[in-house]
Steps between C-alpha positions, in 0.01 A plus 500: 500500500320449830142399455238536770167320523187623672496372859224319680488422876654168581275443802172669569576507874789749521521512877540246775308581813637332816238322712596720804301824490787712614744430220265498216670681210373628176630710216302827475335562172692828460820621679446634848142366484388790289165507319612496143760607252556773241753513218563818303611416143591719204514398137714625208769691694403845375742762623225690695453197724852573627488878474170547695352173636809347659590803706148481662558133586847570628370771730229265630735201510278285278636211291407438145559277196589659164449288181739646254558461121861404478557572133487873541711522822842647425768227547277204406677229301183369331326761281184488300547241223322284255634148469408318186499521120600821318219749554486586129434132426195513735377820339539357143318180602207695647416614138454138396361330813231664727551482876372180661559278794821366348682829447322741745742466791809561277345806339390637836851453637658687209231778501686724744821478295370579149661845521183708443331764712145401599560128492461470876139609479412214270705256699321600822160481335565162350638363831203632688261325260681175530522510879119570496432190306440663168768330301371557156470863561856498640625350174324770297660773708838348443436479128409865500833587658712310261292635205578856613864422528524341152306792348700768662210645700705529823805726557829329553655533848573355841202493731502426870182418684381750760612279798859481375508874408387599848780281657766671310762634750477212752831337568621191678704718733193684619311171526770356722487807722124461540531130556751559784227683680272196494302555184435193289564499124367231262447423135243651269666331190753654274271717294151507667398243240164331434645165607183301389550577127877444471648187367680266744855629416402863563298409811812344655711801398255739683475282811855362534708794398305749719559256791874460407551874506339537843695205634831651364432844639322425826539126576287195518284648783328724251394214266224370717206692351403660169203664341418407136383834334135598480415285800407208272404160615468352148579123505765521232697770681469333833609165355845645426521762776406297816796272483748791492412668832378361835230769518338690214286788606279418198410153631579288804377144507533425866193289588438653843476857340232665298622766258279797407661703229459864425201474272298261721218602718505200732477597873812376681333448833267229361782262405530164671871478440771551760627805312372743244730701269294804416643726229376848450635742241407860566446713186453871443124453571528302820384718793705510811220372724485187298872451527487544880209257513732221376712548806198499718395169340832345581457601865165320546618167366804294595579344159549785248819590324429831322732547206489864372612546133616855403622612160530869400588785733449878443397487142761235384388146424173304495217636713730740670413609857626813677763435758297719738221240493744223564642691799154519655429133427837369618464702815165331560665158444781585736256604772388131507843336506444362851217283353611451142831345377636728229758304305641434151316259269770235543513509887119447519499220252793339684338532845175335392677215330736429787213502740296261293791262458640525853501251798527620852602277794461629861579316815465618864759407760492596861587867461532549121339434164708389204388583148624400162377632166562339164372531147551295186576782264831603346671711766683695233170667408295455818661646808245754637463468876165377605306623805422235756238516775575276800278471802686496831394431862301788643738517802796593281586862525841578337524297184828470301559350156848327471626444156863388505694776675230765452245588772178687431236605762149428384182687593227305654157525332161351568203384301200271581729190483745629759844664522730501193809656348572599144843471345663473154693192403697426177403156373746210500732658752485242783330503839427811713405512861238708682557528871378716788713673758 
């Protein structure tokens, strides 16, 4: 199993500026020197996301990241499963021993597999109490569930949660077709579980097996990011989840970035950090003018990464939004693509980390400037081209980028510091040359 650890910048000075004014080179904060970034993300993989929202994005040529529940996708190897003692033994024991800190995680892990309709409601309630710091109340809720099971107050039957039910019909073949068009797919666990209240064995099953199915079906590329259900940041869940993926949408620990999650009211423009990841989750009550104001906020600052979190579409799923509203909203986002980088969650995370861990060396010769770009990260994961800005002598007119056998004509631009060119460069690929003709 490949384990990832949260990354920190190796050196706070990520760019080397040459002493000569006309070959100063920097890595722009965003590709093509844009003002900010936006990532459109979807949770739960409900079928209406693909029936109604995805066609809108395809028409507008907008990328997105889909966090899917692998256990309900047709063709998955790892299905919903409780790993542990026989469930009947756990039920019988609950008559003699009340729920406490020693047995809560086991009972919570088994709760979804008791074989009774209505059990999920008690499981969800207990987990919510525990995640909210009300542990004793969580134990009482779990006792209530097991008591009803023992006393026959619940009807026997197999019960899927709403999220897995709404994903029924999604196949790996269809996911592969969407992925081939540039859409990113990532883990939302095997069963949309409350990871915080599972025991360690079942936590690892939810995290590792979901990741394994994605890797087997789509490849390692799609194992970079994940979203632990319910957007939780609970320390117990993060303790186990953070090492599994380089970038959790729930929580990123990069020291140069401030993270403002969905429920927070902090104003992103006030941050002193280099970057701000600002998550917003539109609900059925979110007015369109407020949604468009988020885009406007990105435009007036230079540090904001707006991460939009969508769930239900057209009556299916949590806080479902009509696709007509998304059409209007996405069209507004598209109208600002010259100033905002619209990209998948992984691509933005990779660009920021590469930039913050990169070193640029620029040297001017008589009629050329040579530039090399390197970063210290694992190139198997971090390969997104970075945008470089190099100042050139003002008398240069026709500027050409030479990279091996390739030639690219660059457009001269000007700012208060002089004439410059912008160009994209993959890290760790040797030296390029900028010349004028």
